[in-house]
C-alpha positions in Angstrom: 0.0 0.1 -0.1 1.0 3.5 -0.5 2.1 6.1 1.7 -0.8 8.6 0.3 -2.9 6.2 0.5 -2.2 4.6 3.9 -2.9 8.4 4.7 -6.2 8.9 3.2 -7.5 5.3 5.0 -6.0 6.8 8.4 -7.8 10.1 7.9 -11.2 8.3 6.4 -11.6 6.2 9.5 -10.6 8.7 12.0 -13.4 11.1 10.9 -15.8 7.8 10.5 -14.8 7.7 14.3 -15.3 11.2 14.8 -19.2 11.3 13.4 -20.1 8.1 15.6 -18.2 9.7 18.1 -20.7 13.1 17.7 -24.0 10.9 16.9 -23.4 9.2 20.3 -23.6 12.5 21.8 -26.2 13.5 20.6 -29.1 15.3 22.4 -31.9 14.0 23.5 -35.8 14.9 22.9 -37.7 16.9 25.1 -39.7 13.5 25.7 -36.9 11.0 26.7 -35.4 14.0 29.5 -39.0 14.3 31.2 -39.6 10.6 31.3 -35.7 10.3 33.0 -36.7 13.0 35.0 -40.2 12.0 35.9 -38.6 8.5 37.9 -37.0 11.3 40.3 -40.6 12.7 41.1 -43.3 11.9 42.3 -45.9 15.0 41.4 -49.2 15.0 43.4 -51.4 13.8 40.7 -50.1 10.5 40.6 -50.1 10.4 44.7 -53.6 10.4 43.7 -53.9 8.2 41.1 -52.3 5.8 42.8 -54.4 6.0 46.1 -57.5 5.5 44.2 -55.9 1.7 42.5 -55.1 0.7 46.4 -55.7 3.0 49.5 -52.7 3.8 51.2 -52.0 6.0 54.3 -48.4 7.9 54.4 -45.5 8.7 52.3 -43.8 4.8 52.7 -46.7 3.2 52.0 -46.5 5.8 48.4 -42.9 5.5 47.7 -43.4 1.6 48.1 -46.1 1.4 45.8 -45.0 3.9 42.9 -41.2 3.7 43.0 -39.6 0.9 45.4 -35.9 1.7 44.3 -36.4 5.0 46.5 -36.3 2.7 49.8 -33.4 0.0 49.3 -30.1 0.6 50.7 -27.4 1.5 48.3 -23.8 -0.6 48.2 -20.8 1.7 48.2 -17.4 0.4 48.6 -14.0 2.1 49.8 -10.9 1.1 50.8 -10.9 2.8 53.8 -14.6 2.3 55.3 -15.5 -1.4 53.0 -18.4 -2.1 51.7 -21.8 -0.4 53.8 -25.3 0.0 52.7 -26.2 3.1 53.3 -30.0 4.2 53.4 -31.3 7.7 51.7 -31.7 10.3 54.3 -35.5 11.9 54.3 -36.3 15.6 53.9 -39.6 17.7 55.0 -39.5 20.5 53.2 -36.0 21.1 53.2 -35.5 20.2 56.6 -33.5 16.8 57.5 -37.0 14.5 58.7 -34.1 11.2 59.6 -34.6 7.9 58.5 -37.0 6.0 55.9 -38.8 5.6 59.0 -39.8 8.5 59.4 -41.9 8.4 56.2 -44.5 6.3 58.2 -45.4 9.5 59.9 -46.0 11.7 57.1 -50.0 11.4 55.8 -50.2 11.1 51.8 -52.9 14.2 51.9 -50.5 16.4 53.0 -47.6 15.5 50.3 -47.5 17.7 47.4 -44.3 16.6 45.6 -42.1 13.5 46.4 -38.2 14.1 44.9 -34.9 11.3 44.9 -32.0 12.7 44.8 -28.9 10.0 44.0 -26.8 10.0 46.4 -23.8 12.5 44.7 -26.2 14.9 44.3 -27.5 14.9 47.7 -24.1 15.4 49.2 -23.5 17.7 46.9 -26.6 19.7 48.1 -26.8 19.1 51.9 -23.1 18.3 52.5 -21.9 14.3 53.8 -23.4 11.5 54.4 -25.6 10.8 52.2 -24.3 8.2 50.0 -28.1 6.2 50.0 -29.5 9.7 48.9 -31.8 11.6 49.4 -35.9 11.6 50.0 -37.3 15.3 49.4 -41.0 15.4 50.8 -42.8 18.8 49.8 -46.3 19.1 52.1 -48.7 21.8 52.4 
């Protein structure tokens, strides 16, 4: 193969890789972004629709029915601490409320919205100690 042909082949390959890479990084449609975002938010309307299907009393039952993964401990591993399981921290109207057991004390009728923050996002917003994420409950 001649030197010029080899250079052209390498350049063509590079352009193809660049095109594929840019296509993979393309933006998402509004619908796709909404469906991703909606997993992390439970609206008042969604709560009311769920209660019509199954009688529920409190925030724990609502989350357990609609988004049970919110309640699951997250496994973290580090060299210094080994493997730990961290539960989400509960916030009520942006004030730290306690563990997920406190969700039993929040009547579903008072809730206007429930949000879930992943560990990294919760640590950034509230400080360290949120490896299991955070559940934010907004009430009337």
